[in-house]
Backbone as a printed PyTorch tensor [residue, N CA C, xyz], in Angstrom:
tensor([[[  0.4430,  -1.2610,   0.3480],
         [ -0.0950,   0.4970,  -0.2020],
         [  1.0610,   1.4720,  -0.1010]],

        [[  2.1820,   1.3370,   0.9680],
         [  2.7400,   2.5650,   1.1340],
         [  3.6280,   3.0830,  -0.6190]],

        [[  3.8570,   1.7660,  -1.2270],
         [  4.7720,   1.9440,  -2.4720],
         [  3.5550,   2.2200,  -3.1760]],

        [[  2.0440,   2.1410,  -3.8140],
         [  1.4980,   2.4670,  -4.1760],
         [  1.7360,   4.4040,  -4.2300]],

        [[  1.1790,   4.5600,  -2.8660],
         [  1.1890,   5.5210,  -3.0130],
         [  2.2390,   7.0250,  -3.1210]],

        [[  3.3500,   5.9690,  -2.8080],
         [  4.6350,   6.6970,  -3.2020],
         [  4.8130,   6.9150,  -4.8480]],

        [[  4.4300,   5.5800,  -5.2550],
         [  3.9890,   5.7740,  -6.6910],
         [  3.0020,   6.7440,  -7.4430]],

        [[  2.3050,   7.0810,  -6.9310],
         [  0.8840,   8.1400,  -7.4950],
         [  1.3490,   9.6500,  -7.2020]],

        [[  2.0170,   9.3040,  -5.7280],
         [  2.5500,  10.7430,  -5.5660],
         [  3.6760,  11.6680,  -6.4370]],

        [[  4.9410,  10.2950,  -6.7550],
         [  5.8380,  10.7030,  -7.9710],
         [  5.4790,  11.0390,  -8.6240]],

        [[  4.2520,  10.3790,  -9.2880],
         [  3.4680,  10.6610, -10.7680],
         [  3.1250,  11.7520, -11.0020]],

        [[  2.2340,  11.8140, -10.0900],
         [  1.2930,  13.4480,  -9.6570],
         [  2.0890,  14.5120,  -9.7150]],

        [[  3.5370,  13.8080,  -8.9480],
         [  4.8010,  15.4620,  -9.3010],
         [  5.1610,  15.6230, -10.3910]],

        [[  5.5340,  14.6030, -11.0460],
         [  6.2260,  14.6410, -12.6090],
         [  5.0930,  15.3460, -13.1840]],

        [[  3.7530,  15.2950, -13.1290],
         [  2.3030,  15.9410, -14.0040],
         [  2.6060,  16.9540, -13.8880]],

        [[  2.8620,  17.4410, -12.3890],
         [  2.6780,  18.8640, -11.8230],
         [  3.8690,  20.1820, -12.6650]],

        [[  5.1100,  19.3010, -12.5870],
         [  6.3700,  20.2520, -13.2000],
         [  5.3290,  19.8590, -14.2110]],

        [[  5.6320,  19.0890, -14.9340],
         [  5.3620,  19.5090, -16.5700],
         [  4.2960,  20.7900, -17.0850]],

        [[  3.4470,  20.5550, -15.9490],
         [  1.9090,  20.8910, -16.3870],
         [  2.1190,  22.3970, -16.5840]],

        [[  3.2990,  22.9350, -14.8030],
         [  4.1840,  24.4390, -14.7330],
         [  5.1110,  24.7660, -15.9910]],

        [[  5.8750,  23.7080, -15.9740],
         [  6.1680,  24.1570, -17.3660],
         [  6.0340,  24.7090, -18.9240]],

        [[  4.9980,  23.9460, -19.4640],
         [  4.9110,  24.2950, -20.2700],
         [  3.3590,  25.3390, -20.4370]],

        [[  2.6210,  25.7180, -19.0370],
         [  2.0560,  27.0490, -18.8080],
         [  3.0140,  28.4850, -19.3320]],

        [[  3.9950,  27.8600, -18.4270],
         [  5.3700,  29.1020, -18.6300],
         [  5.4530,  28.9050, -19.7900]],

        [[  5.7270,  28.1300, -20.7730],
         [  6.0450,  28.2340, -22.1440],
         [  4.5190,  29.2180, -22.7770]],

        [[  3.9610,  28.5860, -22.7510],
         [  2.7820,  29.6510, -23.2580],
         [  2.7560,  30.9560, -23.0250]],

        [[  3.1980,  31.3260, -22.0790],
         [  2.8460,  33.1240, -21.6790],
         [  4.1500,  33.9280, -22.0490]],

        [[  3.7010,  34.9080, -22.6990],
         [  4.1850,  35.9930, -23.2850],
         [  4.9150,  36.6580, -22.0490]],

        [[  5.8190,  37.3220, -22.1730],
         [  7.2430,  37.7080, -21.4230],
         [  7.4100,  39.0280, -21.6310]],

        [[  7.3020,  39.6490, -19.8220],
         [  7.3920,  41.4450, -19.7130],
         [  8.8110,  41.6410, -20.2640]],

        [[  9.9120,  40.5470, -20.6210],
         [ 11.2170,  40.5740, -20.5720],
         [ 11.5770,  41.3520, -21.9820]],

        [[ 10.5700,  41.2230, -23.1720],
         [ 10.9030,  41.6630, -24.4700],
         [ 10.0540,  42.3480, -24.9190]],

        [[ 10.2470,  43.4830, -25.3600],
         [  9.8780,  44.7000, -25.8720],
         [  9.2540,  45.1180, -27.7170]],

        [[  9.5060,  43.2390, -28.3000],
         [  9.5090,  43.8120, -29.4150],
         [  7.9390,  43.8380, -29.8420]],

        [[  7.0450,  42.7880, -29.6480],
         [  5.5870,  43.4300, -29.6520],
         [  5.2220,  44.2600, -28.6810]],

        [[  5.7830,  45.1930, -28.0700],
         [  5.5780,  46.0370, -27.4990],
         [  4.7840,  47.8580, -28.2020]],

        [[  5.5720,  48.0090, -29.3770],
         [  5.4530,  49.0880, -30.6060],
         [  4.1470,  49.8250, -30.0550]],

        [[  4.2940,  50.9770, -29.4690],
         [  2.8410,  51.3790, -29.0000],
         [  2.7100,  51.6790, -27.4590]],

        [[  3.3070,  51.0210, -27.1740],
         [  3.4610,  51.3020, -25.4610],
         [  4.5100,  51.9710, -24.7540]],

        [[  4.2840,  52.1330, -23.8430],
         [  5.6220,  53.5270, -23.2730],
         [  6.6160,  52.8350, -22.5540]],

        [[  7.4760,  52.7890, -22.2730],
         [  8.7020,  52.9920, -21.7220],
         [  8.5870,  53.3900, -20.0660]],

        [[  8.0610,  52.7040, -19.0500],
         [  7.3890,  53.2510, -17.9030],
         [  8.6520,  53.1860, -17.1100]],

        [[  9.9080,  52.4510, -17.3400],
         [ 10.9610,  53.0000, -16.0240],
         [ 12.1650,  53.4130, -17.2820]],

        [[ 13.1850,  54.1390, -16.7670],
         [ 14.6130,  54.2630, -17.4680],
         [ 15.2550,  55.0200, -16.2580]],

        [[ 16.1790,  53.6290, -16.0600],
         [ 16.8050,  53.8580, -15.3250],
         [ 18.6500,  53.3500, -15.1340]],

        [[ 19.2940,  54.2150, -15.6840],
         [ 20.8990,  54.1830, -16.1260],
         [ 21.8070,  54.8980, -15.5120]],

        [[ 22.8840,  54.1980, -15.6480],
         [ 24.0250,  55.0720, -14.9510],
         [ 24.8050,  55.9290, -16.2820]],

        [[ 25.4550,  56.8710, -15.9240],
         [ 26.1340,  57.1880, -16.7670],
         [ 27.0410,  56.8360, -16.7910]],

        [[ 27.6520,  57.0970, -18.3230],
         [ 29.0520,  56.3130, -18.7200],
         [ 30.1930,  56.9370, -17.6690]],

        [[ 30.2090,  58.1150, -17.6060],
         [ 31.5130,  58.6720, -17.5290],
         [ 31.2630,  59.2150, -15.6920]],

        [[ 30.0760,  59.8600, -14.9600],
         [ 30.5070,  60.2240, -14.0130],
         [ 29.0860,  59.2030, -12.8460]],

        [[ 28.9120,  58.0080, -13.3780],
         [ 27.7820,  56.9800, -12.5060],
         [ 26.4340,  57.9650, -12.2130]],

        [[ 26.0130,  58.7730, -12.2810],
         [ 25.1290,  59.4600, -11.9250],
         [ 24.0880,  58.9710, -12.7180]],

        [[ 22.6070,  58.8200, -11.7810],
         [ 21.4780,  57.9660, -13.0760],
         [ 20.7700,  59.3680, -14.1790]],

        [[ 20.3200,  58.1390, -14.8590],
         [ 19.8000,  58.9880, -16.1950],
         [ 18.2090,  58.0070, -16.1650]],

        [[ 17.5640,  59.5300, -16.2990],
         [ 16.4030,  58.6570, -16.0480],
         [ 15.3620,  59.7730, -17.4880]],

        [[ 14.3230,  58.9420, -16.9530],
         [ 13.3900,  59.8070, -17.4880],
         [ 13.1010,  61.5200, -17.7680]],

        [[ 13.1940,  61.7680, -16.7110],
         [ 13.5420,  63.0960, -16.8130],
         [ 14.3460,  63.8370, -17.0780]],

        [[ 15.9660,  63.1920, -17.5720],
         [ 16.9890,  63.3690, -18.0090],
         [ 16.5000,  63.6930, -19.6710]],

        [[ 16.0840,  62.6080, -19.7310],
         [ 15.2610,  62.5870, -21.3050],
         [ 14.1270,  63.6450, -21.6630]],

        [[ 13.8320,  63.7740, -21.6430],
         [ 12.6590,  64.5300, -21.1010],
         [ 12.5330,  65.7970, -22.9780]],

        [[ 13.6800,  66.0010, -23.1910],
         [ 13.4500,  67.2470, -24.2020],
         [ 13.4660,  66.8470, -25.3560]],

        [[ 13.3810,  65.3260, -25.5560],
         [ 13.4080,  64.5750, -27.1480],
         [ 13.0840,  64.8790, -27.7660]],

        [[ 12.8620,  64.9140, -28.8740],
         [ 11.5070,  64.2060, -30.1480],
         [ 11.9020,  63.0640, -30.1550]],

        [[ 12.6950,  62.4130, -30.6290],
         [ 13.1320,  61.0770, -30.4340],
         [ 14.1230,  60.7150, -30.3410]],

        [[ 13.9510,  59.6670, -29.8050],
         [ 15.0500,  59.2260, -28.7730],
         [ 15.3980,  57.5540, -29.6200]],

        [[ 16.9590,  57.7210, -30.1490],
         [ 17.3940,  56.2540, -30.1390],
         [ 18.3280,  55.4720, -29.5340]],

        [[ 17.5300,  54.2430, -28.1870],
         [ 18.7930,  54.3230, -27.5020],
         [ 19.1310,  52.8180, -28.2230]],

        [[ 20.2450,  52.2740, -27.9370],
         [ 21.4030,  51.5580, -28.7070],
         [ 21.9830,  50.9360, -27.7810]],

        [[ 21.8270,  49.9200, -27.5700],
         [ 22.4100,  48.4510, -26.6380],
         [ 23.9680,  48.1480, -26.9050]],

        [[ 25.0330,  48.7950, -26.8340],
         [ 26.0370,  48.3370, -27.6270],
         [ 27.8900,  47.7070, -26.7660]],

        [[ 28.6980,  47.4290, -27.2490],
         [ 29.4980,  46.7540, -26.4140],
         [ 30.7100,  47.3400, -27.5780]],

        [[ 31.7750,  46.7500, -27.0520],
         [ 33.1780,  47.1170, -28.0670],
         [ 33.5910,  45.5140, -28.3120]],

        [[ 33.0650,  44.8350, -27.7020],
         [ 33.4320,  43.3580, -27.9260],
         [ 32.6030,  42.8100, -28.8210]],

        [[ 31.1950,  43.8750, -29.3780],
         [ 30.4490,  43.0660, -29.9550],
         [ 30.5740,  43.4460, -31.4190]],

        [[ 30.8830,  42.2010, -32.2760],
         [ 31.3730,  42.3770, -33.5640],
         [ 30.5810,  42.8440, -34.6840]],

        [[ 28.4470,  42.3140, -34.2780],
         [ 27.6660,  43.1370, -34.7600],
         [ 27.7190,  44.7840, -34.4980]],

        [[ 28.2750,  45.1490, -33.7790],
         [ 28.2040,  46.6890, -33.1780],
         [ 29.1430,  46.9700, -33.9760]],

        [[ 29.9860,  46.8320, -34.6380],
         [ 30.7570,  47.5320, -35.6010],
         [ 30.2850,  47.8750, -36.7240]],

        [[ 29.3780,  46.4070, -37.1460],
         [ 28.4690,  46.9120, -38.3600],
         [ 27.7040,  47.6800, -38.3890]],

        [[ 26.8420,  47.8000, -37.1810],
         [ 26.0000,  48.6830, -37.1050],
         [ 26.2460,  50.0780, -36.6750]],

        [[ 27.5160,  50.3530, -36.4670],
         [ 28.1590,  51.9270, -36.3950],
         [ 27.7900,  52.7760, -37.0850]],

        [[ 28.4270,  52.5060, -38.3930],
         [ 28.3840,  53.5220, -39.5000],
         [ 27.1440,  54.1270, -39.6970]],

        [[ 26.3630,  53.4430, -39.4560],
         [ 24.6460,  53.7710, -39.5920],
         [ 24.1940,  55.3920, -38.3470]],

        [[ 25.2840,  54.5830, -37.2350],
         [ 24.8260,  55.7330, -36.1250],
         [ 25.4060,  57.1710, -36.3440]],

        [[ 26.0750,  56.9460, -37.2630],
         [ 27.4220,  58.2230, -36.9670],
         [ 26.7750,  58.5660, -38.2540]],

        [[ 25.5960,  57.9240, -39.0400],
         [ 25.3470,  58.6170, -39.8760],
         [ 23.8290,  59.3060, -39.3560]],

        [[ 22.9890,  58.5780, -38.4940],
         [ 22.2040,  59.4440, -38.0060],
         [ 22.5390,  60.4800, -36.7910]],

        [[ 23.4720,  60.2430, -36.3310],
         [ 23.6460,  61.5460, -35.5140],
         [ 23.6840,  62.6800, -36.1140]],

        [[ 23.4640,  62.8330, -37.7690],
         [ 22.9970,  64.1700, -37.6380],
         [ 21.8720,  64.5900, -38.1860]],

        [[ 20.9830,  64.1340, -37.6500],
         [ 19.5320,  64.5520, -37.5820],
         [ 19.6530,  65.0210, -36.7140]],

        [[ 18.9450,  66.0110, -36.5130],
         [ 18.6050,  66.8630, -35.4270],
         [ 18.0380,  66.5220, -34.4960]],

        [[ 16.3860,  65.7550, -35.1330],
         [ 15.0140,  65.4110, -35.2750],
         [ 15.6620,  64.5860, -33.8790]],

        [[ 16.5270,  63.5190, -33.8020],
         [ 17.4170,  61.7700, -33.7200],
         [ 18.5530,  62.3060, -32.4890]],

        [[ 18.1060,  61.8070, -31.1670],
         [ 18.8270,  61.5480, -30.1420],
         [ 19.3720,  60.3370, -29.8880]],

        [[ 20.8370,  59.9520, -29.8840],
         [ 20.7190,  58.4410, -29.6040],
         [ 21.3800,  58.5640, -28.2550]],

        [[ 20.7630,  57.4490, -27.2510],
         [ 21.4700,  57.3920, -26.3020],
         [ 22.2820,  55.8820, -26.6920]],

        [[ 23.1120,  55.7210, -26.3870],
         [ 24.1600,  54.4260, -26.1020],
         [ 24.2520,  54.3400, -24.9940]],

        [[ 23.8190,  52.8960, -24.5240],
         [ 24.1790,  51.7020, -23.7310],
         [ 25.2300,  50.7790, -23.3200]],

        [[ 26.4940,  51.3790, -22.9660],
         [ 27.6670,  50.2590, -23.1160],
         [ 27.2330,  49.1990, -22.3410]],

        [[ 27.0570,  47.7350, -22.7550],
         [ 26.4810,  46.8930, -22.3960],
         [ 27.5160,  45.8040, -21.5160]],

        [[ 28.0760,  45.7220, -20.7650],
         [ 28.9160,  44.5880, -19.6840],
         [ 30.1340,  45.2970, -21.3630]],

        [[ 31.0370,  46.1600, -20.6080],
         [ 32.0730,  46.0210, -21.4210],
         [ 33.2040,  47.0850, -20.1030]],

        [[ 34.2960,  46.7950, -20.7110],
         [ 34.9600,  47.5460, -20.0090],
         [ 35.1310,  49.0150, -20.6210]],

        [[ 35.9080,  49.9750, -19.1040],
         [ 34.8230,  51.1860, -20.1920],
         [ 36.4010,  51.6120, -20.6180]],

        [[ 37.6450,  51.4420, -20.9780],
         [ 38.7500,  51.4490, -21.5520],
         [ 38.3360,  50.8860, -22.9060]],

        [[ 37.6580,  49.2090, -23.3720],
         [ 37.4350,  49.3950, -24.6300],
         [ 36.5800,  49.6310, -24.8140]],

        [[ 35.7570,  50.4790, -24.4360],
         [ 34.2860,  51.6500, -25.0300],
         [ 35.2300,  52.6120, -25.1190]],

        [[ 36.0100,  53.2210, -24.9110],
         [ 36.6260,  54.3790, -25.0540],
         [ 37.2180,  54.4760, -25.9940]],

        [[ 37.9970,  53.2410, -26.2370],
         [ 38.8630,  52.7100, -27.5700],
         [ 38.1420,  52.6420, -28.4370]],

        [[ 37.0700,  51.9290, -28.2380],
         [ 35.9400,  51.7000, -29.5610],
         [ 35.5630,  53.2820, -30.2660]],

        [[ 35.1030,  53.9600, -29.5010],
         [ 34.4950,  55.0010, -29.6120],
         [ 35.3080,  56.0170, -30.1790]],

        [[ 36.8880,  55.9640, -30.0400],
         [ 37.8690,  56.7790, -30.4240],
         [ 38.1500,  56.4440, -31.9090]],

        [[ 38.1460,  54.9040, -32.1750],
         [ 38.9050,  54.1820, -33.4540],
         [ 37.6270,  54.7430, -34.2900]],

        [[ 36.1960,  54.7510, -34.3900],
         [ 35.3070,  54.4880, -34.6510],
         [ 34.2520,  55.4910, -35.0630]],

        [[ 34.5040,  56.3550, -33.7280],
         [ 33.6550,  57.7040, -33.9190],
         [ 32.4200,  57.4880, -32.6830]],

        [[ 31.8920,  59.0470, -32.6070],
         [ 31.2210,  58.3630, -30.8420],
         [ 29.5990,  59.3970, -31.4210]],

        [[ 29.1940,  58.5450, -32.0330],
         [ 27.7050,  59.0510, -32.4140],
         [ 26.7150,  59.2260, -31.0600]],

        [[ 26.7090,  59.4600, -30.3200],
         [ 26.0920,  59.1480, -28.7880],
         [ 25.7600,  60.6750, -28.7970]],

        [[ 24.7440,  61.1190, -28.1210],
         [ 24.1290,  62.2110, -27.5550],
         [ 24.8470,  62.2780, -26.1150]],

        [[ 24.0440,  61.1430, -25.7870],
         [ 24.2110,  60.6510, -24.6750],
         [ 24.4570,  59.2970, -24.0500]],

        [[ 25.4610,  59.3630, -22.9850],
         [ 26.4750,  57.5560, -22.9890],
         [ 26.3520,  57.3480, -21.5210]],

        [[ 25.4430,  55.9560, -21.5360],
         [ 25.0190,  55.2620, -20.5560],
         [ 26.2340,  53.9740, -20.6440]],

        [[ 26.2460,  53.4050, -18.7640],
         [ 26.8360,  51.6240, -18.9960],
         [ 25.8500,  51.2610, -18.1010]],

        [[ 26.1480,  50.4210, -18.7330],
         [ 25.3140,  49.4050, -17.5630],
         [ 26.2710,  47.7260, -17.7020]],

        [[ 27.2400,  47.8720, -16.7150],
         [ 28.2050,  47.2550, -16.6440],
         [ 27.9220,  45.4180, -16.2010]],

        [[ 26.8100,  45.3340, -15.8480],
         [ 26.5300,  43.7460, -14.9190],
         [ 25.3540,  43.4970, -16.1460]],

        [[ 24.8810,  44.5620, -16.8910],
         [ 23.3570,  43.8400, -17.5270],
         [ 21.9190,  43.9970, -16.4550]],

        [[ 22.3310,  44.4220, -15.6070],
         [ 21.1990,  44.5810, -14.5220],
         [ 20.0500,  46.1490, -15.1490]],

        [[ 20.5690,  46.8380, -15.5650],
         [ 19.2130,  47.7550, -16.1570],
         [ 18.6080,  47.7130, -17.5060]],

        [[ 19.4160,  46.8230, -18.5500],
         [ 18.8720,  46.5940, -19.7240],
         [ 17.7570,  45.3260, -19.6300]],

        [[ 17.8840,  45.0620, -18.6830],
         [ 16.8240,  43.6570, -18.6210],
         [ 14.8870,  44.8790, -18.3170]],

        [[ 15.5640,  46.0990, -17.6670],
         [ 13.9450,  46.8290, -17.9790],
         [ 13.4670,  46.9220, -19.2730]],

        [[ 14.3510,  46.9990, -19.9150],
         [ 14.1980,  46.8850, -21.7140],
         [ 14.2100,  46.6200, -22.9390]],

        [[ 14.2030,  45.1240, -21.9460],
         [ 14.1240,  43.3520, -22.5430],
         [ 15.0800,  43.5700, -23.2630]],

        [[ 16.0150,  43.9090, -23.1580],
         [ 17.3560,  43.5030, -23.7930],
         [ 17.5710,  42.0140, -23.7020]],

        [[ 17.9430,  41.1340, -24.7590],
         [ 18.5270,  40.1030, -24.4430],
         [ 19.9320,  39.3750, -25.0210]],

        [[ 20.4520,  40.4840, -25.8290],
         [ 21.4730,  40.4000, -26.5060],
         [ 21.7510,  41.9640, -27.3560]],

        [[ 23.1390,  41.6830, -28.2860],
         [ 23.1410,  43.0460, -28.3320],
         [ 23.7980,  42.8510, -29.5410]],

        [[ 23.8890,  43.5880, -30.6540],
         [ 23.2150,  44.8270, -30.5070],
         [ 21.7510,  44.7640, -31.0670]],

        [[ 21.0610,  46.0830, -29.6070],
         [ 19.6180,  46.1700, -29.8220],
         [ 19.0400,  47.5950, -29.9620]],

        [[ 18.4240,  48.2070, -30.3910],
         [ 17.8980,  49.8870, -30.3130],
         [ 16.1490,  49.8520, -30.3590]],

        [[ 16.3110,  50.8520, -29.2860],
         [ 14.7100,  50.8450, -29.1960],
         [ 14.9660,  52.5800, -29.5430]],

        [[ 13.2320,  52.1600, -30.4180],
         [ 12.9000,  54.0720, -31.3510],
         [ 11.8350,  54.6970, -30.7510]],

        [[ 12.3090,  55.7270, -29.6560],
         [ 10.9970,  56.2590, -28.9380],
         [ 10.7250,  57.2090, -29.0090]],

        [[  9.5630,  58.1700, -28.7220],
         [  9.1420,  59.5380, -28.8620],
         [  9.0410,  60.4230, -27.8410]],

        [[  8.9660,  61.8250, -27.8070],
         [  9.3210,  62.5650, -26.8080],
         [  8.6360,  62.0450, -25.7240]],

        [[  7.0040,  60.9530, -26.0340],
         [  6.2410,  60.4940, -24.9410],
         [  6.5920,  59.1490, -24.1610]],

        [[  7.4040,  58.7390, -24.4760],
         [  8.7600,  57.0690, -24.3160],
         [  7.6410,  56.6500, -25.0300]],

        [[  6.4200,  56.5950, -25.7680],
         [  6.4080,  55.7620, -27.0770],
         [  7.4180,  54.7850, -27.3820]],

        [[  7.1800,  53.6720, -27.2810],
         [  8.3190,  52.7420, -28.3500],
         [  7.4720,  52.4330, -29.8870]],

        [[  8.4690,  53.1680, -30.4420],
         [  8.1710,  52.8970, -32.1210],
         [  8.1470,  52.2320, -32.7240]],

        [[  9.4810,  51.4140, -32.1640],
         [ 10.1810,  50.2770, -33.2730],
         [ 11.2380,  49.8090, -31.8540]],

        [[ 11.5400,  48.3400, -31.7110],
         [ 12.7790,  47.7240, -31.7620],
         [ 13.4630,  47.1320, -33.0490]],

        [[ 14.6810,  47.2340, -32.9860],
         [ 15.5530,  46.7510, -33.5930],
         [ 16.3610,  45.9740, -33.1050]],

        [[ 16.1210,  44.1040, -33.0130],
         [ 16.4430,  43.6610, -32.6690],
         [ 18.3920,  42.9200, -33.5550]],

        [[ 19.3480,  42.6980, -33.0960],
         [ 20.4020,  42.4980, -34.0380],
         [ 20.9570,  43.7210, -34.6150]],

        [[ 22.0400,  44.2000, -35.8000],
         [ 22.3810,  45.5060, -36.1410],
         [ 21.8360,  46.3030, -36.6210]],

        [[ 21.8780,  47.2340, -36.3210],
         [ 20.9380,  48.2790, -37.5430],
         [ 21.4660,  47.9540, -39.0580]],

        [[ 20.5980,  48.2230, -40.0650],
         [ 21.3210,  47.6490, -41.3150],
         [ 20.7750,  48.9640, -42.0590]],

        [[ 21.1860,  49.0030, -43.3220],
         [ 20.5830,  50.2380, -44.5250],
         [ 18.8570,  50.3000, -44.3230]],

        [[ 18.1710,  49.1350, -44.4570],
         [ 16.5320,  49.1490, -44.0630],
         [ 16.4650,  49.6940, -42.9780]],

        [[ 16.7940,  49.2710, -41.8570],
         [ 16.3700,  49.8280, -40.4300],
         [ 16.8270,  51.4420, -40.4090]],

        [[ 18.0580,  52.2300, -41.4750],
         [ 18.5750,  53.4480, -41.4720],
         [ 17.5730,  53.9170, -41.8790]],

        [[ 16.8880,  53.3880, -43.2070],
         [ 15.6910,  54.3240, -43.9420],
         [ 14.6790,  54.2570, -42.9480]],

        [[ 14.0610,  53.2310, -42.4110],
         [ 12.8950,  52.9260, -41.6310],
         [ 12.8870,  54.4880, -40.3550]],

        [[ 13.8400,  54.3870, -39.3760],
         [ 14.3810,  55.5760, -39.0700],
         [ 13.9200,  56.9580, -39.1820]],

        [[ 14.5000,  56.9160, -40.4480],
         [ 14.7860,  58.3190, -41.0890],
         [ 13.0020,  58.7160, -41.8250]],

        [[ 12.6770,  57.2970, -41.9060],
         [ 10.9250,  57.7750, -42.1920],
         [ 10.3570,  57.8120, -40.8130]],

        [[ 10.5870,  57.6710, -40.2600],
         [  9.5060,  57.5920, -38.6720],
         [ 10.2150,  59.2050, -37.8850]],

        [[ 11.3070,  59.6430, -38.2960],
         [ 11.3350,  60.3770, -37.6630],
         [ 10.7850,  61.8950, -38.5880]],

        [[ 10.4440,  61.9140, -39.6860],
         [ 10.1500,  62.7120, -40.8690],
         [  8.9530,  62.7620, -40.7350]],

        [[  7.6650,  61.5740, -40.2740],
         [  6.7000,  62.3170, -39.9170],
         [  5.9230,  63.7870, -39.2620]]])
């Protein structure tokens, strides 16, 4: 009798664990902002790259459009997208906030010295803690927002020529 109870308990436990696992797979994750175009970024907290002060929505309020770009010096695709960021920096309607992701400060500075600095403001996320709030799970990734912090588009992977053209079209409207 006791062996039957142990077997039944074990089977029920396995069924319960599998049920929780499959239920979790079907739920939408807060972590990803790709499908959240049209929604507001409600929480912005980043650390300034140079002096460590906090960058919040208050510091970013006066911008028409902002491209928040998550990058690192060790990221090869970040090098591929960098010329597009350099070209975007000339448009006065757009500000670019660079978030240096899990990188060493000296390496990041060398990268910017070698390839140019397209960023109007530079933040750091040394341990990847702040980027989670933006749904970032790899780099490079960029989020285009308007002055009300509404997500207009998210770019997963390096910005391409087509993405560059999309950004220009969106900020011209």
